[in-house]
N, C-alpha and C positions, 0 to 999 in steps of 0.2 A: 503439180497443181496447174490446171488450165485456167486462164483468165479470159473472160469474155467481155467485150465492150460494144454496146449497141449504139447506133446512130441513125439519123434519117427521119426521126419522128418530127411531128409538127402539126400545124393547123392546115386543114384542107377542106374544101367545100364538098358538100354532098355530090357524089358522082365523080369526084376527083381521084387522083392516083398518088401513091407514095411508094418509095422503095426504101425499106429498112436494110441496114447492114449490121453485121456482127463480126467484129475482128477477134479471132482467137489467137492467143499467144501462150507460149510455154507448154511443153509436153503435148503438143497437138497430135503427135504420133500415137498417143494413147486413146484418141477419140474414135469411136465407131459410128455414132449417130449424133446429128445436131438437129435442133428443132426450135420452133417458135411457140410460145404460149402467150396468152393475154389475160389481163384482169381488169375489169371495169369496177368502178366504185360500188361497193355493196354486193359484189358478185364473186363467185368462186373463180379461181384460175381455170382457164379454158385452153385446151389444146388447139393449135392452129394448123401446124404442118411440121413434118420432119423429113430428113433426107439422110441417107447413108453418107458418111464423110468421104468414103471412097467413090461415091457417085452412083447414079442409077436409081435405086429404089427410093420412091417418095411415098409419103402418107399424108393425107389431108383430112381435116375435119369435114364430114359430109356437107355441112351447111356452107362451107367456104369454097368448095370445089368450083372451078371456073372463074372465080374472081381473084383468088390469091395464087401465086406461084412461088415455090421455094426453089432455090438453087444455091450452089456453092462454087467457089473458086479455090481449090485446094492450094494452088500455087501462091495465092494471096492470103491464105488462111482466113477466108472471109465467107460468111453465110449471108444470103440475101432473102428478102421477102418482098416480092412485087405485089402490091395491093391495088387493084383496079375497082372502079365502080364503088367507091367507098360509101358507106351509109353511116348515119349518126350512131347506129348501134355497134359499129366497129370501133368506136372510140374506146380507148383503154390504154393501159400501160403494156407494152409489148416486151416480152422477155425472150432472150436467146438462151438456150440450154444445150449442154453437151453431155453425152453419155459414153461410158467406157464400153458397154456391151450392148448388143442388139437384143431387144426384149421381145421381138415379134411385132406384128402390126398392132395388136391390142396393147401390149406393154408400152410401145412407143408413144402412145397417146396419154400416158399417165406420167404426171410430174415426178413421182418418186423413182422413175426409171432413169432419171438423169442425175449426173454427179456434180455438175458445175452449172452455175447460173450467172447471167449478167445482171446489171443494176436496173435495166429496163429503159425504155424510151417511150415518151408519151405521144400518143396519136389522138388528135382531136378532130372531129368531123362536124362542120357547121351545117345546119339545115337551111 
């Protein structure tokens, strides 16, 4: 059982930056891919970005390319999401997720492809 704990959320002004972290623990050797999703009130969960746990391959939601950057530090078992030029519409609960298998570029963007989820961290962007 992989456990994921997010941190780094908070309140930021329009145009500001935040870096989210997700610490993975227990059986991390079983992880193939890790990613970030977000869900705003009244909206469906949305894919943000994903990266192979071994490094290298990244996948981004087209609408977020250029503003968000996903990375990981396998030595620290930690996943990051650097968010720049934040907008009020980026406000949501951000979830970290880990998957055992790589489901391809399209599959990686689907929540059901992931086996483990964190509790989420709130990001609020003030205008």
